[in-house]
C-alpha positions in Angstrom: 7.5 -69.2 -11.4 8.6 -70.8 -8.2 5.0 -71.3 -7.0 4.6 -74.7 -8.7 8.1 -76.1 -8.2 9.1 -75.1 -4.7 9.7 -78.6 -3.2 9.7 -77.3 0.4 6.1 -75.9 -0.1 4.8 -79.3 -1.3 4.7 -81.8 1.7 2.7 -84.3 -0.4 5.6 -84.5 -2.9 8.1 -84.9 -0.1 6.1 -87.7 1.4 5.8 -89.4 -2.0 9.6 -89.1 -2.5 10.2 -90.5 1.0 8.0 -93.5 0.3 9.8 -94.1 -3.0 13.1 -94.0 -1.2 11.9 -96.6 1.3 10.5 -98.9 -1.4 13.7 -98.6 -3.5 15.9 -99.4 -0.6 13.8 -102.4 0.3 13.9 -103.6 -3.2 17.7 -103.3 -3.4 18.0 -105.1 0.0 15.6 -107.8 -1.0 17.7 -108.6 -4.1 20.7 -109.4 -1.7 23.1 -109.0 -4.6 25.2 -106.0 -3.6 25.6 -106.7 0.0 24.9 -103.1 1.0 23.0 -102.9 4.3 19.5 -101.6 4.2 20.2 -98.9 6.6 22.9 -97.5 4.3 20.5 -97.2 1.4 17.9 -95.6 3.7 20.4 -93.1 5.0 21.6 -92.2 1.5 18.0 -91.8 0.3 17.2 -89.6 3.2 20.3 -87.4 2.5 19.2 -87.1 -1.1 15.7 -85.9 -0.2 17.3 -83.4 2.2 19.4 -82.0 -0.6 16.4 -81.0 -2.7 15.7 -77.6 -1.0 19.3 -76.7 -1.9 18.2 -76.6 -5.6 16.4 -73.4 -5.0 19.5 -71.3 -4.1 22.4 -73.5 -5.5 21.0 -75.7 -8.3 24.4 -76.7 -9.7 25.8 -77.7 -6.3 22.6 -79.5 -5.4 22.5 -81.4 -8.7 26.2 -82.5 -8.3 25.5 -83.8 -4.8 22.4 -85.7 -6.1 24.6 -87.2 -8.8 27.1 -88.4 -6.3 24.4 -89.9 -4.0 22.6 -91.7 -6.9 25.9 -93.2 -7.9 26.2 -94.8 -4.4 22.6 -95.9 -4.0 19.4 -96.5 -6.0 17.5 -95.0 -3.0 18.7 -91.6 -4.2 17.1 -92.1 -7.7 13.6 -90.6 -6.8 15.3 -87.4 -5.4 17.7 -87.2 -8.3 15.1 -87.5 -11.0 12.8 -85.1 -9.2 15.7 -82.7 -8.9 16.1 -82.7 -12.7 12.5 -81.7 -13.2 12.5 -79.1 -10.4 15.6 -77.4 -11.8 14.3 -77.5 -15.4 11.0 -75.9 -14.2 12.8 -73.2 -12.3 16.0 -72.4 -14.2 17.1 -71.9 -17.8 18.4 -74.8 -19.8 22.0 -73.7 -19.3 21.6 -74.6 -15.6 19.1 -77.5 -15.9 21.2 -79.5 -18.4 24.3 -79.8 -16.2 22.0 -81.0 -13.3 20.5 -83.6 -15.6 23.9 -84.7 -16.8 25.1 -85.2 -13.2 22.1 -87.4 -12.6 22.7 -89.4 -15.8 26.3 -90.0 -15.0 25.4 -90.9 -11.4 22.9 -93.5 -12.6 25.5 -94.9 -15.1 28.0 -95.3 -12.3 25.4 -96.9 -10.1 24.8 -99.5 -12.9 28.5 -100.5 -12.9 28.5 -101.8 -9.3 24.9 -102.1 -8.2 22.3 -104.5 -9.6 19.8 -102.5 -11.8 17.9 -105.4 -13.3 18.6 -104.4 -17.0 21.6 -104.8 -19.4 23.9 -101.8 -19.2 23.0 -100.6 -22.7 19.3 -100.6 -22.1 19.8 -99.0 -18.7 21.8 -96.1 -20.1 19.2 -95.6 -22.9 16.4 -95.5 -20.4 18.4 -93.3 -18.2 19.0 -90.7 -20.9 15.4 -90.9 -22.2 13.9 -90.3 -18.8 16.1 -87.3 -18.0 15.5 -85.8 -21.5 11.7 -86.2 -20.9 12.1 -84.5 -17.5 14.1 -81.7 -19.0 11.4 -81.1 -21.7 8.5 -81.3 -19.3 10.1 -78.9 -16.9 11.1 -76.4 -19.7 7.6 -76.6 -21.0 6.1 -75.8 -17.6 8.6 -72.9 -17.1 7.8 -71.4 -20.5 4.0 -71.8 -19.9 4.4 -70.1 -16.5 6.4 -67.3 -18.1 3.7 -66.7 -20.7 1.0 -66.7 -18.1 2.9 -64.2 -16.0 3.4 -62.0 -19.0 -0.3 -62.2 -20.0 -1.3 -61.3 -16.5 1.2 -58.3 -16.5 -0.2 -57.2 -19.8 -3.8 -57.5 -18.5 -2.9 -55.4 -15.4 -1.1 -52.8 -17.6 -4.1 -52.7 -20.0 -6.5 -52.2 -17.0 -4.3 -49.4 -15.7 -4.2 -47.8 -19.1 -7.9 -48.1 -19.6 -8.6 -46.6 -16.1 -6.2 -43.7 -17.0 -7.9 -43.1 -20.3 -11.3 -43.1 -18.6 -10.1 -40.6 -16.0 -8.5 -38.4 -18.7 -11.7 -38.5 -20.7 -13.7 -37.6 -17.6 -11.3 -34.8 -16.7 -11.5 -33.4 -20.3 -15.3 -33.6 -20.3 -15.5 -31.8 -16.9 -13.2 -29.1 -18.3 -15.3 -28.8 -21.4 -18.5 -28.5 -19.5 -17.0 -26.0 -17.0 -15.8 -23.9 -20.0 -19.2 -24.0 -21.7 -20.9 -23.1 -18.4 -18.6 -20.1 -17.9 -18.8 -19.0 -21.5 -22.6 -19.1 -21.6 -23.8 -18.3 -18.1 -21.1 -15.9 -16.9 -22.0 -13.4 -19.6 -25.7 -13.5 -18.8 -25.3 -13.3 -15.0 -22.8 -10.5 -15.2 -25.2 -8.5 -17.3 -27.9 -9.3 -14.8 -25.8 -8.1 -11.9 -24.7 -4.9 -13.7 -28.2 -4.0 -14.7 -29.6 -4.8 -11.2 -26.9 -2.7 -9.7 -27.9 0.3 -11.9 -31.5 -0.1 -10.8 -30.5 -0.1 -7.2 -28.2 2.9 -7.2 -29.5 5.1 -10.0 -32.5 6.7 -8.3 -32.6 9.4 -11.0 -33.7 7.1 -13.8 -36.9 7.9 -15.6 -39.8 5.3 -15.7 -38.9 4.6 -19.3 -35.2 3.8 -18.4 -36.3 1.7 -15.4 -38.7 -0.2 -17.7 -35.9 -0.8 -20.3 -33.5 -2.0 -17.6 -36.1 -4.3 -16.2 -36.6 -5.7 -19.7 -32.9 -6.4 -20.0 -33.0 -8.2 -16.7 -36.0 -10.3 -17.8 -34.5 -11.1 -21.2 -31.1 -12.0 -19.7 -32.6 -14.2 -17.1 -34.6 -16.1 -19.7 -31.6 -16.5 -21.9 -29.5 -17.7 -18.9 -32.2 -20.3 -18.2 -32.1 -21.5 -21.8 -28.3 -21.7 -21.8 -28.5 -23.6 -18.5 -30.8 -26.1 -20.1 -28.4 -26.5 -23.0 -25.5 -27.3 -20.7 -27.7 -29.7 -18.7 -28.7 -31.4 -21.9 -25.1 -32.1 -22.7 -24.9 -34.1 -19.4 -27.9 -36.3 -20.3 -27.5 -39.7 -22.0 -30.1 -38.6 -24.6 -29.9 -34.8 -24.8 -32.7 -32.9 -26.3 -32.2 -31.0 -29.5 -29.9 -28.1 -28.6 -30.0 -24.6 -29.9 -27.9 -23.7 -32.9 -24.3 -23.0 -32.1 -23.6 -19.2 -32.0 -21.1 -17.9 -34.5 -19.9 -14.7 -36.3 -23.4 -13.8 -37.5 -24.6 -13.6 -33.9 -22.1 -10.9 -32.9 -24.4 -8.0 -33.8 -27.1 -9.4 -31.5 -24.6 -9.8 -28.7 -23.4 -6.2 -29.1 -27.0 -4.9 -29.3 -27.7 -6.6 -26.0 -24.7 -4.8 -24.4 -25.8 -1.5 -25.8 -29.4 -2.0 -24.5 -27.8 -2.4 -21.0 -26.2 1.0 -21.4 -22.7 0.0 -22.7 -20.9 1.8 -25.5 -19.7 -0.8 -27.9 -18.2 -0.4 -31.4 -18.3 -3.4 -33.7 -16.1 -3.8 -36.7 -16.5 -7.3 -38.1 -15.9 -8.5 -41.6 -18.6 -10.7 -43.3 -16.9 -14.0 -43.3 -18.1 -17.6 -43.9 -16.4 -19.4 -41.0 -16.5 -23.1 -40.1 -18.7 -23.8 -37.1 -15.9 -24.4 -34.5 -14.1 -21.2 -35.7 -17.3 -19.2 -35.6 -18.0 -20.4 -32.1 -14.5 -19.5 -30.9 -14.9 -16.0 -32.3 -18.2 -15.6 -30.6 -16.8 -16.8 -27.2 -13.8 -14.5 -27.5 -16.0 -11.5 -28.0 -18.4 -12.6 -25.3 -15.6 -13.1 -22.8 -14.1 -9.7 -23.7 -17.5 -7.9 -23.2 -18.2 -9.7 -20.0 -14.8 -8.8 -18.6 -15.2 -5.1 -19.6 -18.6 -5.0 -18.0 -17.4 -6.7 -14.8 -14.1 -4.9 -14.3 -14.6 -1.5 -16.2 -18.3 -0.6 -16.2 -19.0 2.4 -18.3 -15.9 2.1 -20.4 -16.2 2.2 -24.2 -15.5 -1.2 -25.8 -14.2 -1.9 -29.3 -14.7 -5.3 -31.0 -12.9 -6.0 -34.2 -12.8 -9.2 -36.3 -10.4 -9.0 -39.3 -8.1 -11.1 -41.5 -4.5 -10.9 -40.5 -2.5 -13.8 -41.8 -5.3 -15.8 -40.3 -8.2 -14.6 -38.2 -7.6 -11.8 -35.7 -10.1 -11.0 -33.0 -9.5 -8.0 -30.7 -11.6 -6.7 -27.8 -10.3 -3.4 -26.3 -11.9 -1.5 -23.5 -10.7 1.7 -21.7 -10.6 2.4 -18.0 -14.0 2.4 -16.4 -15.7 2.8 -13.1 -15.7 0.5 -10.1 -16.3 -3.1 -11.1 -17.9 -6.0 -9.5 -14.7 -7.2 -7.9 -11.9 -9.5 -9.0 -12.8 -12.6 -11.0 -11.4 -16.1 -10.8 -9.5 -16.1 -14.0 -11.1 -19.3 -15.2 -12.8 -17.6 -18.1 -9.5 -16.6 -19.7 -8.0 -20.0 -19.0 -10.9 -21.8 -20.7 -10.7 -19.3 -23.6 -7.0 -19.9 -24.0 -7.6 -23.7 -24.0 -10.3 -23.3 -26.6 -8.1 -21.3 -28.9 -5.1 -23.6 -28.4 -7.2 -26.6 -29.5 -7.8 -24.7 -32.8 -4.1 -24.0 -33.2 -4.3 -20.3 -32.3 -2.8 -18.1 -29.6 -4.3 -15.7 -27.0 -2.6 -12.5 -25.7 -3.9 -10.2 -23.0 -2.6 -6.8 -21.9 -3.9 -5.1 -18.8 -2.9 -1.5 -17.9 -4.1 1.7 -16.3 -5.6 2.7 -19.6 -7.7 -0.4 -20.2 -7.5 -4.0 -21.2 -6.7 -5.7 -24.5 -7.9 -9.2 -25.5 -6.1 -10.2 -28.7 -6.6 -13.7 -30.2 -5.3 -15.2 -33.4 -6.7 -18.2 -35.1 -5.4 -20.0 -38.2 -7.8 -19.7 -41.1 -7.5 -19.3 -44.9 -10.4 -17.7 -46.7 
């Protein structure tokens, strides 16, 4: 709030005050009533103007000095009245009022021994009225500046909050898209890699087995493309109609697909009418478990069980298998845990020499 009331930064105001000092001194000298030399008034007026910068750091001391100077010469009046406004604009009223009182008393003393051109009563009334107006004007400007600064600070805070919310939304959307891409594509591509590996190394396969494996590759590739189109559709402003969300009813098709690729999978799933988000979570849990079993323990038997256990329990258990496709990135389990936590559930994994257990619990009341 010092930008509009810093006297040192406003040479125009200083020049105006200096001109008023000269005119006031000339008027007092022209009256030839007090017998005070013109040079004295000019000197006192110049000293009063030089005191104004002191109001920035020591407003009470500066106001007292201006009050003394204005008691000695009318040439200090412009600086004293300007000082009252400056302090009222910069400081609280507890500081501005004593500065105004010092100027009022100084003008009252000036009227006792210098010619002021008005009766003493009228002079004192005008003196108090002018300083009260300067106090009110300065306090109004100070309050207005404070409100403007507060509004600007709030606007900057709102802009930062909005930018943070946008970034959080983008991060959440990127995470969601990454999770969906992993859940949908990783299963298909792992199945493709496993089946293609079998075709490459199993030279003892019969033509019928080769044909069946090639059919699995073709079907998995087609489904991977469809799922890729689904994910890309999410990124568009106006996505095409997406395929139905998979759920508990689609588990048998998922298991049959694994069996057609040569895996041994046992499914034990209760017939339940689940909400769409819960059904999708169950499907993704089983899909991730089957993908991990195929990737890290090919050839191992896998058990998939969906049951009611103080909620909804989903378990995917596989034994030790052959040599897998190498270590994964772990992003699948991280995304799966995030999906389950969003639904209020919990995920537990247990890896050992005898196999791997994927155990998820989801809150649900039949």
